[in-house]
Every structure is written in C-alpha cells, then in structure tokens.
C-alpha positions as CSV (number, residue, x, y, z in Angstrom):
1,M,-4.5,-4.3,20.5
2,T,-1.9,-1.6,20.7
3,R,-2.8,2.1,20.2
4,Q,-0.2,1.7,17.1
5,D,-1.5,-1.2,16.0
6,R,-5.2,0.5,15.7
7,M,-3.4,3.4,14.0
8,W,-2.1,0.9,11.2
9,T,-5.2,-0.9,11.0
10,A,-7.1,1.9,10.5
11,L,-4.9,3.7,8.0
12,A,-4.9,0.1,6.1
13,A,-8.6,0.2,6.1
14,A,-8.9,3.9,5.0
15,S,-6.2,2.4,2.3
16,G,-8.3,-0.2,1.1
17,F,-11.3,1.9,1.1
18,L,-9.9,4.1,-1.3
19,A,-8.7,1.6,-3.6
20,V,-11.9,-0.1,-3.9
21,A,-13.8,3.3,-4.6
22,L,-11.0,4.4,-7.2
23,G,-11.8,0.8,-8.7
24,A,-15.0,1.2,-9.1
25,F,-14.5,4.6,-10.3
26,A,-12.2,3.4,-13.1
27,A,-14.6,0.6,-14.1
28,H,-18.1,2.7,-14.2
29,G,-16.8,6.6,-14.3
30,V,-14.1,6.9,-16.8
31,A,-14.0,6.7,-20.7
32,D,-10.5,7.3,-21.1
33,P,-8.8,3.8,-21.8
34,Q,-5.5,5.3,-20.4
35,A,-6.8,6.7,-17.5
36,K,-8.9,3.5,-16.9
37,E,-6.0,1.4,-16.8
38,W,-3.8,3.6,-14.6
39,L,-6.6,3.8,-12.1
40,R,-7.2,-0.2,-12.1
41,L,-3.1,-0.7,-11.6
42,G,-3.2,2.0,-8.9
43,S,-6.4,0.4,-7.0
44,Q,-4.6,-3.3,-7.7
45,Y,-1.5,-2.4,-6.0
46,Q,-3.2,-0.5,-3.1
47,I,-5.7,-3.0,-2.2
48,V,-2.6,-5.6,-2.0
49,H,-0.8,-3.5,0.0
50,A,-3.5,-2.3,2.5
51,L,-3.7,-6.0,3.6
52,A,0.1,-6.4,3.6
53,V,0.1,-3.6,6.2
54,L,-2.4,-6.0,8.2
55,A,0.0,-8.4,7.7
56,A,2.8,-6.2,9.0
57,V,0.9,-5.4,12.1
58,A,0.2,-9.3,13.0
59,I,3.8,-10.1,12.2
60,G,5.0,-7.0,14.3
61,R,2.7,-8.5,17.1
62,L,4.6,-11.5,17.2
63,A,8.0,-10.3,16.3
64,G,7.7,-7.3,18.2
65,R,9.5,-5.0,15.9
66,G,9.4,-3.8,12.1
67,A,5.7,-3.5,12.0
68,G,5.9,0.4,11.9
69,V,8.7,0.6,9.3
70,T,7.2,-2.0,7.2
71,A,3.8,-0.6,7.2
72,T,5.2,3.1,6.5
73,L,6.9,1.8,3.4
74,F,3.7,-0.1,2.3
75,L,1.9,3.2,2.7
76,A,4.2,5.3,1.2
77,G,4.4,3.0,-1.6
78,A,0.4,3.0,-2.1
79,V,1.0,7.2,-1.9
80,L,3.7,7.5,-4.3
81,F,2.8,4.7,-6.8
82,S,-1.3,4.6,-6.4
83,G,-1.1,8.2,-5.9
84,S,0.8,9.2,-9.2
85,L,-1.6,7.1,-11.4
86,Y,-4.6,8.4,-9.8
87,A,-3.4,12.0,-10.4
88,M,-2.3,11.3,-14.0
89,A,-5.3,9.5,-14.6
90,L,-7.5,12.7,-13.3
91,G,-5.6,14.8,-15.5
92,G,-2.4,15.7,-13.3
93,P,0.8,16.5,-15.5
94,R,2.3,13.2,-17.3
95,W,6.0,13.9,-15.2
96,L,4.1,12.5,-12.4
97,G,4.9,9.0,-14.0
98,A,8.5,9.7,-12.6
99,V,7.5,9.3,-9.4
100,T,5.6,5.8,-9.5
101,P,9.0,3.8,-9.2
102,L,9.7,5.5,-6.0
103,G,6.5,4.0,-4.9
104,G,7.6,0.7,-6.4
105,A,10.9,0.9,-4.6
106,A,9.0,1.5,-1.4
107,F,6.6,-1.7,-1.8
108,L,9.7,-3.8,-2.5
109,A,11.6,-2.3,0.6
110,G,8.3,-3.0,2.6
111,W,8.0,-6.7,1.6
112,V,12.0,-7.1,2.6
113,C,11.1,-5.5,5.6
114,L,8.1,-7.7,6.5
115,G,10.3,-11.0,5.7
116,W,13.1,-9.7,7.8
117,S,10.8,-9.0,10.8
118,A,9.3,-12.5,10.5
119,L,12.7,-14.3,10.6
120,R,13.6,-12.2,13.3
121,S,10.9,-13.3,15.5
122,R,11.9,-13.8,19.0
123,Q,8.7,-16.0,19.4
124,A,9.4,-19.9,20.2
125,E,8.6,-22.1,17.6
126,A,5.4,-24.5,18.2
C-alpha cells in the first residue's frame, strides 16, 4: 500500500468513526426532532462516502489515477454536506443550510470521477 493509499484509508476511517459517533449521538443524546434528523442524515451520507473513499483507493490501485481526486471530492462532500447539517443540529446558524447542496454536488462529482476512473482503467481484462 502506498503512502497516499494509507493516508486516504486513514481519512476514510476517521470519517467513518465520526459518522458512527454522531449517528449514535443523534439516537441517544438529542431531544430536538429536527436536530436528530439532521444528525441522522449527515451520519448516513458520511458513512456511505467513507466507504466510497475506500472504493476510490481500491479502484485507484487498479486504474492508476483518479483516486486522489475522487477521495477528495467524497471527503469534501462529507465536510460540506454532513458538516453543515451537524453544525445546524448543534445550534449553528440556519444559513449553513445553504452550504449543504455544495456538499451534495461534491458527492455527485465524486461518483462521476469514481466511475470514470474505473472505466479508464488500463489493467488488462481477465
């Protein structure tokens, strides 16, 4: 595993940890229904994209490119999408909701990049 692969894997693990911790907090430590829903939704999207970063690393090893860009887009999406929801749930200003779609766009771009990287793989077909 390369140094870059280790870095992306560690960041995916940290993101997954945060998603589980905040999901548990939503389930057990929050009374406000709106805050609970924002935490749950942010956690759900974050955990899916933590796993997607791992997929990007695996496909990047096969395709030889695109993993860094894909992983960056997924993690940026988690910060912007999930982070804005977490912030609002914890009392941040409601205008942070305007940031959430930017995170969604980063998620979408990451999925496009992941698919493109897989299709452009130079590995011989088995």
